[in-house]
C-alpha positions in Angstrom: 1.0 -13.9 20.3 2.8 -11.7 17.8 -0.1 -9.3 17.5 -2.2 -8.4 20.5 -4.8 -5.6 20.0 -6.8 -4.8 23.1 -10.1 -2.9 23.3 -9.5 -0.5 20.3 -11.8 2.5 20.0 -11.9 5.2 17.3 -14.4 7.9 16.7 -14.8 10.6 14.0 -16.7 13.7 15.0 -18.1 11.8 18.0 -19.3 9.0 15.7 -17.8 5.7 16.7 -16.1 3.8 13.9 -14.5 1.2 16.1 -15.9 0.5 19.5 -14.0 -2.1 21.5 -12.3 -4.4 18.9 -9.8 -6.9 20.3 -7.9 -9.5 18.3 -4.7 -11.4 18.2 -2.6 -13.3 15.7 0.2 -15.8 16.2 3.1 -16.7 13.9 2.0 -19.1 11.1 -1.7 -18.1 11.6 -4.2 -16.3 9.3 -6.8 -14.3 11.2 -9.8 -13.1 9.3 -11.5 -9.7 10.1 -14.9 -10.3 8.6 -17.7 -7.8 8.2 -19.8 -5.8 5.8 -18.6 -2.6 4.2 -18.6 0.2 6.8 -18.1 -2.2 9.7 -14.9 -0.6 10.8 -12.4 -3.0 9.3 -10.2 -0.4 7.5 -10.1 1.8 10.6 -9.1 -1.2 12.7 -6.2 -2.1 10.3 -5.0 1.6 10.3 -4.7 1.3 14.1 -3.0 -2.1 14.0 -0.2 -0.7 11.8 0.1 2.7 13.6 -1.3 4.9 10.9 -4.1 5.9 13.4 -3.8 6.4 17.1 -6.6 4.7 19.0 -8.8 6.9 21.2 -8.6 4.1 23.7 -6.9 0.7 23.8 -3.5 -0.5 22.6 -1.7 -2.5 20.0 1.2 -4.7 21.0 3.6 -6.3 18.4 5.7 -9.0 20.1 4.8 -7.4 23.4 5.9 -3.9 22.4 3.4 -1.1 22.0 3.3 1.0 18.9 4.1 4.5 20.2 4.2 7.4 17.7 6.8 6.8 15.0 8.6 3.9 16.7 10.2 2.4 13.6 11.6 -0.5 15.6 8.1 -1.8 16.2 6.6 -0.7 12.9 9.3 -2.4 10.8 7.8 -5.7 12.0 4.6 -4.8 10.1 3.8 -5.0 6.4 0.6 -3.4 5.1 -1.3 -4.2 1.9 -3.8 -1.3 1.7 -7.3 -1.6 0.1 -6.3 0.9 -2.6 -3.4 0.1 -4.9 -0.2 1.8 -3.7 2.2 1.6 -6.6 4.1 4.0 -8.9 2.4 3.0 -12.1 5.0 4.5 -14.4 8.0 2.8 -12.8 8.9 -0.9 -13.5 7.8 -3.5 -10.9 11.4 -3.9 -9.8 11.9 -0.2 -9.3 8.8 -0.1 -7.1 10.3 -2.8 -4.9 13.6 -1.1 -4.8 12.0 2.1 -3.7 10.0 0.5 -0.9 13.2 -1.3 0.2 15.1 2.0 0.3 12.4 3.5 2.5 13.3 0.8 5.1 17.0 1.4 4.7 17.7 -1.8 2.7 20.2 -1.7 -0.1 22.9 -3.6 -1.9 22.9 -7.4 -2.3 20.3 -7.8 0.4 17.8 -5.6 -1.5 18.6 -7.5 -4.7 17.9 -10.8 -3.0 14.7 -9.5 -1.3 13.4 -8.2 -4.7 14.0 -11.6 -6.4 12.3 -13.5 -3.6 9.3 -11.2 -3.4 8.7 -11.3 -7.2 9.1 -15.0 -7.3 6.6 -15.5 -4.5 3.9 -13.5 -6.3 4.7 -15.0 -9.7 5.9 -11.8 -11.3 9.6 -12.6 -11.9 9.2 -12.4 -15.7 7.5 -9.0 -15.4 10.1 -7.3 -13.3 11.0 -4.8 -16.0 7.4 -4.0 -16.9 5.5 -1.1 -15.6 2.3 -1.7 -13.4 0.3 0.5 -15.8 0.4 -2.5 -18.2 -0.6 -5.0 -15.4 -4.1 -6.4 -14.8 -5.8 -5.6 -11.5 -4.8 -8.9 -10.1 -1.1 -8.5 -11.0 -1.1 -5.0 -9.3 -2.5 -6.6 -6.2 0.2 -9.2 -6.2 2.9 -6.6 -6.7 1.4 -4.6 -3.8 1.8 -7.7 -1.6 5.5 -8.0 -2.8 6.1 -4.4 -1.8 4.7 -5.0 1.7 7.1 -8.0 2.1 10.4 -6.3 1.0 11.5 -5.6 4.6 10.6 -9.1 5.7 7.9 -8.2 8.3 6.7 -10.6 10.9 3.1 -9.4 10.6 1.2 -8.8 7.3 -2.0 -6.8 7.3 -4.1 -7.1 4.2 -7.2 -4.9 3.7 -9.6 -6.3 1.2 -6.7 -7.5 -1.1 -8.9 -9.2 -3.7 -11.3 -6.4 -4.5 -11.8 -6.1 -8.2 -9.6 -9.0 -9.3 -10.6 -12.0 -11.4 -11.0 -15.5 -10.0 -7.6 -16.7 -11.4 -5.7 -13.8 -9.7 -7.7 -14.3 -6.5 -6.6 -17.9 -6.3 -3.0 -16.8 -7.0 -3.2 -14.4 -4.1 -4.6 -17.1 -1.9 -1.6 -19.3 -2.8 0.8 -16.5 -1.9 -0.8 -16.0 1.5 -0.8 -19.7 2.3 2.9 -19.8 1.4 3.6 -16.9 3.8 1.7 -18.7 6.5 4.0 -21.8 6.0 7.0 -19.4 6.4 5.7 -18.5 9.9 4.3 -15.1 9.1 1.3 -13.8 11.1 -1.5 -12.5 8.8 -4.6 -10.4 9.4 -6.9 -10.5 6.4 -9.9 -8.2 6.2 -12.8 -9.1 3.8 -16.5 -9.1 3.4 -16.4 -12.2 1.2 -17.3 -15.2 3.4 -16.0 -17.8 1.1 -12.5 -16.2 1.3 -12.5 -16.3 5.1 -13.7 -19.9 5.1 -10.9 -21.0 2.8 -8.0 -19.0 4.3 -8.5 -18.3 7.9 -7.6 -20.3 11.0 -9.6 -18.0 13.2 -12.2 -15.3 12.3 -13.3 -12.2 14.1 -16.7 -10.9 12.9 -17.3 -7.2 13.3 -20.5 -5.2 12.7 -21.0 -1.4 13.4 -17.5 -1.2 14.8 -18.0 -4.0 17.4 -16.9 -7.6 17.6 -20.0 -9.8 17.5 -18.2 -13.2 17.5 -14.8 -14.8 17.1 -13.2 -18.2 16.9 -12.5 -21.0 14.6 -15.0 -22.0 11.9 -16.2 -24.9 14.0 -16.6 -22.6 17.0 -18.6 -20.1 15.0 -20.8 -22.8 13.5 -21.5 -23.9 17.0 -23.2 -20.6 17.8 -25.9 -21.3 15.3 -29.3 -22.6 16.5 -29.2 -24.9 13.4 -26.3 -26.6 11.7 -27.8 -27.3 8.3 -29.4 -25.1 5.8 -32.3 -25.4 3.3 -32.9 -23.0 0.4 -36.4 -23.4 -1.1 -37.7 -21.6 -4.1 -41.4 -21.2 -3.2 -44.5 -19.4 -4.4 -46.2 -16.9 -2.1 -45.3 -15.2 1.2 -44.7 -17.8 3.9 -45.8 -17.2 7.5 -42.4 -17.2 9.0 -43.7 -17.1 12.6 -45.7 -20.3 12.1 -42.8 -21.9 10.2 -40.5 -21.1 13.0 -42.6 -23.2 15.4 -42.2 -26.3 13.4 -40.0 -29.0 15.0 -36.3 -28.7 14.2 -36.5 -25.2 12.7 -33.8 -22.9 14.1 -34.2 -19.9 11.8 -36.2 -18.9 8.8 -36.3 -15.9 6.4 -37.7 -15.2 2.9 -36.0 -13.0 0.3 -37.3 -12.5 -3.2 -39.3 -15.7 -3.3 -36.5 -17.8 -1.8 -37.0 -19.4 1.6 -33.9 -19.9 3.8 -34.4 -22.3 6.7 -31.9 -23.4 9.3 -32.6 -26.9 10.6 -31.0 -29.2 13.1 -31.1 -32.2 10.7 -31.7 -32.5 6.9 -34.2 -35.2 7.6 -36.6 -32.3 8.5 -36.8 -31.4 4.8 -39.6 -33.8 4.0 -41.9 -32.7 6.8 -41.2 -29.1 5.9 -42.1 -29.6 2.3 -45.3 -31.3 3.4 -46.1 -28.3 5.7 -45.5 -25.8 2.8 -47.8 -27.8 0.5 -50.5 -27.9 3.3 -50.2 -24.1 3.5 -50.8 -23.8 -0.2 -47.2 -23.0 -1.3 -45.8 -24.6 -4.5 -42.2 -25.5 -4.2 -40.2 -25.1 -7.4 -36.8 -26.2 -6.2 -34.8 -27.1 -3.0 -31.1 -27.2 -2.2 -29.4 -28.2 1.0 -26.0 -27.9 2.6 -24.1 -27.1 5.7 -24.5 -23.8 7.4 -22.1 -21.1 6.2 -20.5 -18.0 7.7 -23.3 -16.0 6.1 -25.8 -18.0 8.2 -23.6 -17.2 11.3 -23.5 -13.5 10.5 -27.3 -13.4 9.9 -28.0 -15.2 13.1 -25.8 -12.7 15.0 -26.8 -9.5 13.4 -30.1 -10.0 11.7 -28.9 -8.7 8.3 -27.1 -10.1 5.3 -23.3 -9.7 5.0 -23.4 -7.5 1.9 -26.3 -5.2 3.1 
């Protein structure tokens, strides 16, 4: 493994922010760190890149621990922070050259790195323009380019699509998939389940600073008591305890008139609709589909991802 983080702990004023997080990432792999806002994702990323020292635990990059300002190890890491980190009044190319200089890169090598980074994120034609004229998505892509200028082995991305439009989000996804093909190891934090489902080879789910589950999508789905999901728009409050005793029902909750039922087989839909009718509930609509990461998270924590 390129990244091996073991049993990370961090507290602020005796309040745990991260309490025992472990994760790893191999070259050519995207690992998702998934959890709601306040779950400890940003604190974890800060420890992974050496900005914060863990109270307990260690971070190894290629088998070497990050110790203090060990630039030899830290130079293998690129960070794309949650907040935009650019000089808005300097052209995009100047931003890249500045970040390159911070890593001691200059001359023809820096010129080549700048060209490659701008080409990757689709900003070659905007090299002379200032970020203050860019859209939010373009700024995010330039941020990624700045994190790549020193050719790191590991790229850490903390909520890199916050506040960007769908087109820019897809462009960022394309950039990250290209980096994966180049053999980079990526750790991607998000609270958007659909992003993790699209991008990540493995996912670590955190809540309240702790890892609650981890694995491939198929492994996470296997933790569910039900592999299929029904969403039913229904009148009245449903007795969820009685519903939960119906054959094939793995989970059930009701939110603002919508009934969410996990079942082992979609063939259970007919009998459940009959049961609802017998109980006096009028069904307005029903949709079905495979269980999602949100279903996994709800089953593990008992609360919705965006609570």
